[in-house]
N, C-alpha and C positions, 0 to 999 in steps of 0.2 A: 524589290516590290514582291509582296507574297501573292502567289497565284491562288485564286480560289478554286477549290475542288468542285467539280460538278457533282450535284446530288445523285445518288445512286437510286435507281428504282427498286423498290422492295416487292417481294412477292411474285416476281417474274422469273419463271424457270425456263431454261432453254431446253427444248425437246427437239433433237435432231430428226426424229421420225415419229410417226403416229405411235402412241403408247399401246402397250399390250392390253388385251381385254379377254374376258371369259365369255365365250358364245354360248356355253351350255346353260339351259334353263334349270335353276335350282329353286324349288318352291317349298315353302312351309305352309302346311295346311291342317286345319282341325276339321274333322267330319263328325257328325252325330248320327247315332243308330239307335233304333228302338227295338226291343225283343218282342216279337209276336208270339213267342212261346218260351218256356223255360229251357235252360241248357245246363248240362252237368259235364264238367271237364271238356268243354267243347274246344277242340283243336283249331287254332287260327294259324294258318301257314303263311310263310313269307310271300308265296305266290299270290295267296288271296289278297294280301296287302298291296302287292304290285299290281293286281288287277283292278283295284278300287277305282282309279280313274282311267277310263278307257274310251275309245272312239269306235263307233260301229261302222262296218263296211257293208253289211247286209242286214236283213231283218233277223238273222240267226247267227251272226258272227261279229266279234269285236275284238280289238287288240290293245294291249297294254300301252299306255303313254310313258309310264316310268321305265327306266333302265336300272336304277338302283334306288333303294329306299332305306331310311333310317328311322326307327321308331323313337319318338320323344317321350310320350307318356300316354297312359290309358286312365280315364276317369269314369267311374260307374256310380249310378244312384238307383236303388231299388226301393219302391214305396212299400209301406207296411200293408199288410192284407187288411181286409174289412173286419176280420175277427181279431186283429191286432197280434196274431201269431207272428213270431220273429221270422224274417227272411234274411238270407245270407248271400253276399256276393264274394267271389274269390277270383283272383288272377294268379296263375301259376306260370312263372317264367321258367318253364321246364326245359325249354330247348328241344333239340332233336334226340332221337334214340342213338344216333351216332356218337361214340364216346368222345367227349371233349369238344364237340362242335360249337356249342353256344355257351358253354361254361356251366356253373352250378345252378341248381334249382333254387328259386326264391318265391315262396308262396305267400300271398297277402290276402287277408280276409277281414270282413266286417259284417256286422249283424244289426238289423233295425231294432228300435226300442220304442214301444208305446205307439202313439198315433202321429207323432210329430218328427221322430228322428228316423229318416230313411237309412238303409245300409249304404255306406258311401266308401269308395276306394279312390285314391289318387296314387298311381304307382308308375315308376319308370324302370326300364330295363336295369338289371344289376350292373353297377359300375365296373367297368373293365371287361365285361362279358362281350362275346363276339355279337350277340344279339343287340348290343348297344351301338354298333358300328354300322357303316353302310353295307347293305347286302344286295346281291343281285335279285332283280325283281322276279325272276323265274325260278328261284329256289323252292323246292317242294317241301323242305323241312318245316316242322312245327316251330312257330316263334313263341307262342304262349297258349295257355288253356284258360277258358272262362267258365265260371259257374254262376248262374243268375236265375231269378224268377221271371215269369212273364211280365212284360211292362218296364223292364229295366232300360234306362237310358244310359248310353255309352258315348263318351267323347273320346275320339281317337286322334292324336296329333302325331304327325310324322313329317319328315323332309323327303322330298321326291326330286330325283334327278331325271329330267326328261330324256328320252331316248334320241340320240342324234347321230347314229351311225348308219342310218338308212335301212336298217333291218327291222323286222316286225316279229312280235310273239303274241299269239292268240291267248285270250283269257281262258282260264281252266275250266270253269263251269259252263253249262249250257246257256245260250242267250235266246230270248223269245221277245218278239215285238219291238225290235230296235228299229232306228231309222238311219239309213246310211249317211255317214258324215257327221252325226250327232255325237256329243260327249254325254257320257253317263257315269254315275257312281254305282258300283256293284255292292251288294250286301257284304258285310265284313267276313262272313263265313260262305262266301259264294262258291268255294270249290267243294263244299260238302253237298250231300244229296238234296236236302230241303233246307235252304237258307232261312234263318230266323231273325238275324240281325239286319233289319231293314234301314236304308239311309232315310234321314229326315230332311224334308225340304229340298230335295234334288231328284231330278229325273233318274230312274234306275231300271236296269234290265237284268 
């Protein structure tokens, strides 16, 4: 007499203990900025990017949420002038003055034409460069430089690894009018004297 085999259950995996997991918050985010004035070779530091998303502790102090950041892409639109004189936008992945720190320079530029074609750039960090990798959010070195006319819109996309080591790093530029415990987005050039790349549709300090 043939014994019938019991049907095996499919898709059932034996786990002798709880599976591993990643407790770190890793966030992909796109932020938009509008230029309140023109800029020429305006340096954007890694620290300024690390400062973008911050939490205030007092009216005049705020701290980075990011521990590490990775730049994904930068996109820019500059509208033609009323006189239809061409305008130009440029991003220069120039990296730091320290030899070899972020790799070779790569400059990308575009110019408006007529009344309907804005100057437009979509650019990513050079492949294989250090600036295309995860970087410490407190790094003071320049990540890239931007040239743009007033009114330019900039979409900045990046990955953020939230700080989870119990330590804190204050943002680089001055803070005014914040509310303790609230989250804010800083200007993209917040570590410079007078920021001009202002966040769109988000509370800022």
